[in-house]
Each structure stands twice: as C-alpha cells, then as structure tokens.
C-alpha positions in Angstrom: -11.0 4.4 -80.3 -12.4 7.8 -81.1 -16.1 7.6 -81.7 -16.0 10.0 -84.6 -14.1 7.4 -86.6 -17.4 5.6 -87.0 -19.3 8.6 -88.3 -20.6 8.9 -91.9 -23.2 10.9 -93.7 -26.6 9.0 -93.9 -29.3 10.7 -95.9 -32.6 10.4 -93.9 -34.3 9.1 -97.1 -32.2 5.9 -96.8 -33.9 4.9 -93.5 -36.7 2.4 -94.3 -40.1 3.0 -92.7 -41.6 -0.3 -93.8 -40.0 -3.7 -94.6 -39.7 -5.2 -98.1 -42.6 -7.5 -99.0 -42.2 -10.4 -99.4 -39.5 -10.3 -96.7 -36.9 -12.2 -98.7 -37.0 -9.7 -101.6 -34.8 -7.4 -99.6 -31.4 -6.6 -101.1 -28.2 -8.2 -99.9 -24.7 -6.6 -100.3 -22.0 -9.2 -100.1 -18.8 -7.8 -98.5 -15.8 -10.2 -99.0 -12.4 -9.9 -97.2 -10.4 -6.7 -97.4 -7.8 -8.3 -99.7 -10.3 -8.3 -102.6 -12.3 -5.3 -101.7 -15.1 -6.9 -103.6 -18.7 -5.9 -103.1 -21.5 -7.8 -104.8 -25.1 -6.7 -105.2 -27.4 -9.7 -104.5 -30.7 -10.4 -102.8 -31.6 -12.3 -99.7 -33.1 -15.0 -101.9 -29.6 -15.6 -103.2 -28.4 -16.7 -99.8 -28.5 -20.4 -100.6 -26.2 -19.8 -103.5 -23.8 -17.7 -101.4 -23.4 -20.4 -98.7 -21.9 -23.9 -98.9 -23.2 -27.3 -98.0 -22.2 -27.9 -94.3 -22.5 -24.2 -93.3 -24.8 -23.4 -90.4 -27.1 -20.4 -89.9 -27.7 -19.4 -86.3 -30.8 -17.3 -85.6 -32.3 -15.6 -82.5 -35.7 -16.9 -81.6 -36.6 -14.2 -79.1 -40.0 -12.7 -79.4 -40.7 -8.9 -79.2 -43.3 -7.7 -76.7 -45.3 -4.5 -77.3 -43.2 -2.7 -74.8 -44.0 1.0 -75.6 -46.7 2.3 -73.2 -48.4 5.7 -73.0 -50.0 7.0 -69.9 -50.4 9.9 -67.5 -48.9 10.8 -64.1 -51.7 10.8 -61.6 -52.1 11.7 -57.9 -49.9 14.8 -57.7 -52.2 17.8 -58.0 -54.6 18.4 -60.9 -51.9 18.3 -63.6 -51.6 15.0 -65.4 -48.6 15.2 -67.8 -48.4 12.6 -70.5 -45.6 10.0 -70.0 -44.2 7.6 -72.5 -42.4 4.5 -71.2 -40.4 1.8 -73.1 -39.9 -1.3 -71.0 -36.4 -2.8 -71.5 -35.6 -5.2 -68.7 -37.8 -7.4 -66.5 -36.7 -7.5 -62.9 -39.3 -9.8 -61.5 -43.0 -10.7 -61.8 -44.2 -7.1 -61.4 -41.2 -4.8 -61.9 -39.5 -3.5 -65.1 -36.7 -1.1 -65.8 -37.9 1.4 -68.4 -36.8 4.4 -70.3 -39.3 7.3 -69.8 -39.9 10.7 -71.2 -40.2 13.4 -70.1 -38.2 11.9 -67.1 -38.1 15.4 -65.4 -41.9 15.1 -64.8 -41.4 12.0 -62.6 -40.0 11.4 -59.1 -39.9 8.2 -56.9 -43.4 7.5 -55.6 -45.3 8.9 -58.6 -48.0 6.7 -60.1 -48.4 6.4 -63.9 -51.7 5.2 -65.3 -51.4 3.4 -68.6 -54.6 3.3 -70.5 -58.2 3.7 -69.2 -59.8 0.7 -71.0 -58.8 -3.0 -70.7 -59.9 -6.5 -70.1 -57.5 -7.4 -67.3 -59.4 -8.4 -64.1 -62.2 -6.2 -65.5 -60.3 -3.2 -64.4 -60.0 -0.1 -66.5 -56.4 0.9 -66.0 -52.9 -0.4 -65.5 -51.0 1.6 -62.8 -47.3 1.6 -62.1 -45.4 3.3 -59.3 -42.0 4.9 -59.9 -39.7 3.1 -57.5 -36.5 4.9 -58.4 -34.8 6.9 -61.1 -31.4 6.4 -62.8 -28.1 7.0 -61.0 -28.3 10.4 -59.2 -31.8 10.9 -60.5 -30.4 11.7 -63.9 -31.3 10.3 -67.3 -34.5 8.8 -68.5 -34.3 5.3 -66.8 -36.6 4.4 -64.0 -37.9 1.3 -62.2 -41.6 0.7 -62.5 -43.6 -1.5 -60.0 -46.9 -2.5 -61.7 -50.1 -3.2 -59.9 -50.4 -6.5 -61.7 -48.1 -9.5 -61.5 -46.9 -12.3 -63.8 -49.2 -13.5 -66.7 -51.9 -10.9 -65.8 -49.3 -8.1 -66.2 -48.1 -9.7 -69.5 -51.7 -9.6 -70.8 -52.1 -6.0 -69.7 -49.0 -5.0 -71.5 -50.0 -6.9 -74.6 -53.4 -5.1 -74.6 -52.1 -1.6 -74.1 -48.6 -1.6 -75.6 -47.3 -0.7 -79.1 -44.4 -2.3 -80.8 -41.3 -0.5 -79.7 -40.1 0.8 -83.1 -36.6 2.3 -83.1 -36.5 6.1 -82.6 -35.3 6.8 -86.2 -38.5 5.1 -87.5 -40.8 6.3 -84.7 -39.8 9.9 -85.4 -41.4 9.6 -88.8 -44.5 7.6 -88.0 -46.4 6.0 -85.1 -46.5 2.2 -84.6 -49.6 0.5 -86.0 -51.2 -2.9 -86.1 -49.1 -3.9 -89.1 -46.0 -3.5 -87.1 -47.2 -6.3 -84.7 -46.4 -8.7 -87.6 -43.7 -6.8 -89.5 -41.5 -6.3 -86.4 -41.5 -10.0 -85.5 -39.3 -12.7 -87.1 -40.7 -16.0 -88.2 -38.5 -17.6 -85.5 -40.0 -15.7 -82.6 -40.8 -18.1 -79.8 -39.6 -16.9 -76.3 -41.2 -13.5 -75.3 -38.8 -11.0 -73.8 -37.3 -8.6 -76.3 -38.1 -4.9 -76.7 -36.3 -4.7 -80.0 -36.4 -7.1 -82.9 -33.3 -9.1 -84.0 -33.8 -7.4 -87.4 -31.6 -9.6 -89.6 -34.0 -12.4 -88.9 -36.9 -10.4 -90.4 -35.7 -11.3 -93.9 -36.5 -15.0 -93.7 -39.5 -16.8 -95.2 -40.6 -20.4 -95.3 -39.6 -20.6 -99.0 -36.1 -19.4 -98.2 -35.7 -21.9 -95.4 -36.6 -24.7 -97.8 -34.1 -23.5 -100.3 -31.4 -23.4 -97.6 -32.2 -26.9 -96.4 -32.0 -28.2 -100.0 -28.6 -26.6 -100.3 -27.4 -28.4 -97.2 -27.2 -25.4 -94.9 -28.2 -26.1 -91.3 -30.4 -24.0 -89.1 -29.8 -23.6 -85.3 -31.5 -21.4 -82.7 -30.4 -19.4 -79.7 -32.1 -16.8 -77.6 -31.0 -13.3 -76.6 -33.6 -10.9 -75.3 -32.8 -7.6 -76.9 -33.1 -4.5 -74.7 -33.9 -1.0 -75.6 -30.3 -0.1 -74.8 -29.5 -1.2 -78.3 -31.0 2.1 -79.5 -28.9 4.3 -77.2 -26.3 6.4 -79.1 -22.7 6.4 -78.2 -22.3 9.8 -76.6 -18.8 9.5 -75.3 -15.9 10.7 -77.4 -14.0 7.4 -76.9 -15.6 4.0 -77.3 -13.8 2.8 -74.1 -16.1 5.1 -72.1 -19.4 3.7 -73.4 -21.3 1.2 -71.2 -23.4 -1.5 -72.8 -26.6 -2.6 -71.2 -26.6 -6.2 -70.2 -29.0 -8.6 -72.0 -30.1 -12.1 -71.1 -29.3 -14.9 -73.5 -29.0 -18.7 -73.7 -27.2 -21.3 -75.9 -28.3 -24.8 -75.2 -25.9 -27.7 -74.8 -27.5 -29.3 -77.9 -26.9 -26.2 -80.0 -23.4 -25.7 -78.7 -22.5 -29.3 -79.6 -24.0 -29.0 -83.1 -22.1 -25.8 -83.9 -18.8 -27.3 -82.7 -19.5 -30.2 -85.0 -20.0 -27.8 -87.9 -16.5 -26.4 -87.4 -15.0 -29.9 -86.9 -16.5 -30.9 -90.3 -15.1 -27.8 -92.0 -18.3 -25.8 -92.2 -18.8 -22.2 -91.3 -21.0 -20.6 -88.6 -23.1 -17.8 -90.0 -24.5 -15.5 -87.4 -27.9 -13.9 -88.4 -27.9 -10.6 -86.6 -25.7 -8.8 -84.1 -27.5 -10.3 -81.1 -26.7 -13.8 -82.3 -23.1 -12.9 -83.0 -22.6 -11.3 -79.6 -24.2 -14.3 -77.8 -22.1 -16.9 -79.7 -18.9 -15.0 -79.0 -19.9 -14.7 -75.4 -20.4 -18.5 -75.2 -17.1 -19.3 -77.0 -13.9 -20.1 -75.3 -10.5 -18.7 -76.4 -10.0 -21.8 -78.6 -13.3 -21.2 -80.4 -15.1 -24.0 -78.7 -18.7 -23.0 -78.0 -20.0 -23.9 -74.6 -23.6 -24.0 -73.2 -24.5 -20.6 -71.8 -27.3 -19.0 -69.8 -27.0 -15.6 -68.3 -26.4 -11.9 -69.1 -23.9 -10.5 -71.7 -22.8 -7.0 -72.1 -20.2 -7.8 -74.8 -19.2 -4.6 -76.6 -17.3 -5.4 -79.8 -15.0 -2.8 -81.4 -12.1 -3.0 -83.8 -9.3 -5.0 -82.2 -11.6 -7.7 -80.9 -10.5 -11.2 -81.8 -13.5 -13.2 -83.0 -13.5 -16.8 -81.7 -16.4 -18.7 -83.4 -18.4 -16.7 -86.0 -17.1 -17.0 -89.6 -19.8 -15.0 -91.6 -22.2 -12.4 -90.4 -25.6 -11.4 -91.9 -26.8 -8.1 -90.6 -28.8 -5.0 -91.6 -27.3 -1.6 -92.3 -26.8 0.5 -89.1 -26.6 4.1 -88.1 -23.5 6.3 -87.8 -21.7 6.2 -84.4 -23.8 3.2 -83.3 -22.4 0.2 -81.4 -23.7 -1.9 -84.3 -21.6 -0.1 -86.9 -18.6 -0.5 -84.6 -19.3 -4.2 -84.5 -19.4 -4.6 -88.3 -16.2 -2.6 -88.5 -14.6 -5.0 -86.0 -15.7 -8.0 -88.1 -14.8 -6.9 -91.6 -12.5 -3.9 -91.0 -13.3 -0.2 -90.5 -12.0 0.9 -93.9 -13.8 -1.9 -95.7 -17.1 -1.1 -94.0 -16.9 2.6 -94.6 -16.4 1.8 -98.3 -19.2 -0.7 -98.3 -21.6 1.7 -96.6 -20.7 4.4 -99.0 -21.5 2.1 -101.9 -24.8 1.0 -100.3 -25.9 4.6 -99.8 -25.0 5.5 -103.4 -26.8 2.4 -104.7 -30.0 3.1 -102.8 -29.9 0.4 -100.2 -32.4 0.8 -97.4 -31.0 1.2 -93.8 -31.9 0.3 -90.3 -34.4 -2.2 -88.8 -36.8 -2.4 -91.8 -34.0 -2.0 -94.3 -31.8 -4.3 -96.5 -29.0 -6.5 -95.3 -25.4 -7.4 -96.0 -23.4 -10.6 -95.8 -20.0 -10.0 -94.3 -16.9 -12.1 -94.4 -14.6 -11.9 -91.4 -11.5 -9.9 -91.8 -8.4 -12.0 -92.5 -6.2 -9.8 -90.2 
C-alpha cells in the first residue's frame, strides 16, 4: 500500500512530554466496529466496565534499560567529536548493535569513550570499539564491542545511560531522573528493551484490583522492544519497508491459558502493539496460540488476517508509522483516520506518554 495513505496532520502540541499522573487518569477513546462508527470518550479507569467477565488482558513484562549513551570518539588525532549512541540489540555479552549520530564521524576501528566517571571496576570510563557500520557503510547503525562484559557491562550502562525517550519527545526536552520511573511499566521484569511498551504505562495497582474484581484475567508475555520501532517508514510503498527483528517469548502456561479463554468464550485483549505482534506471531492459522521463543519481525498492514487478538489497547501513534499502519489493519483505515481526527479535535495526547484507545477488531 502507498505510505501516504497513512499520513495525517498532527499538531506538535498534541504530543505529550510527560505522562498523566496518576497513570490510570489518562483518557481512553473506545473505537467500536466500523458498522457503528461509534467513538466513546472514556478513561483508563473505566476499563473494567468496558470489558467482560472471562476476558483476558495480555501485557508485556519487558524492562527498559537506559540505552542512550553519550561519549566522544578518541584515539584519532586531537579532535574528539561528541557521539550519541542508542543501543537496540544485544549480540552477546559484550557487543551491541546501536544507532549512532553523527555516523559520518565514525569508521570501523574507532573507539568511543562513554563517560569519564564511574564505579565499574574502579575505572573512570566505558570504552567501545566500532566493529562495523551498516550495509555499505551507510546509515547510522553500527556494532559496538565494549571493554566490559556481562553483568559488569550492564552495570556500566545502568550508571551512564539515559532512558531512550522517543525522538519526538527527546527533541523537546532531555531525559531526566523522573523518566527512569515514568518510562517503565509496573509489569517490568525482564531487562532488554530500549523502548517502553507504552500502553502498559497506564496501569496501576488499583486498576488491576478493579479488573480482577470484574473477572478479567491478566497474563504476561515478553517482547524486548528495539529502537527500530522509532524508525519512520521512508519508502513510498509499505511493501518496501523492513522491520527490525525483536526477541520475544510466550510460555507454554500462558499459551494454554489464552487458548482456554477463547474456548470459554472470552476475549483476548492485547495491551500494546508489542504484545499484539507477539501473540499473532505465536498463533497458528486456526487461532491456536503456541509456545514461542525467538525473533519476530511481523509487519502488520491492512489486509492482514488477525488470528488470535480480539481487542487492542494502544496509545495514539504518529503519521506514517508502522504503529498507525497496525491499528489501521486492526480496525480499518477509514475508521482509524476518523478516530484520530476526533482525538486530535478533542485534545487527546499522543505518543508514548499520551492517552490511549481501546480498539475493536474490524468485522471484515
């Protein structure tokens, strides 16, 4: 499909720079099937009333690491240009793939020094060598081989890194200590993401109690979100866009529980695009969810036939993004264009720290 079909006018003032507090006070736009074209203004706290006994929420329990590092290139003459790196995929105990800028100031063999103060092994810096650059040396992606390994490297990154806020937020302000809590869901357990599964940011202990009292189940999966989720679709046709692979897992216990929900007539409610993509990756053609552990690069655009997810809770996304393409596939492009137009006119807050919507799957 043409990428420009997923374009719309988003005023910059609609992009939230901080989350709602308390988290479950965020607004929630309910988008029902196309036949009704009914949009309902609600709040995240209304979620128990919007779901049914026997439904099951599925959340992503990945944990965001402070993957944004700042340093300087050293060892090549007197000039030491500043380098910013966002780690996005761990290769082994000491090597990461990373997006860097300015990439043109780096070549294989260069050393980047991140920070000059630290507690790791009583050393004052964290060095990384550029092993290679992206295909043909183009683009801003490199492989970094760090001087530390394993848990020591994890500690060094924790000490020196900032939370990797999405570009549309980082362009307006720098990450701070508050983001270390704000940009982490209450479900965070397994460290490995360099972007938050942001629909999960809206949940609180009180909301989980209300959902349990309603008879709504809660199940957990893991998908480590990569920085590729921020990359814009630059191709003119969606078929030419390449998704970055991300690692995820659905346990046998969770798969069996979700299949039992469907057997009993309940609905599977995916909290966030990462959860939806992982469940759909694990589902067979008949809708049965199987245990899964591995990488997924599932790119969902209109025409995709959903196998397992019935309802979808997600934040409001940017124009021409793979995430807006996903919601258009789930509820219909025309429906979502109208829903987003209403959300913009009604003052809903967009993107990672913004409000949310609850989407019904298209009937066609």
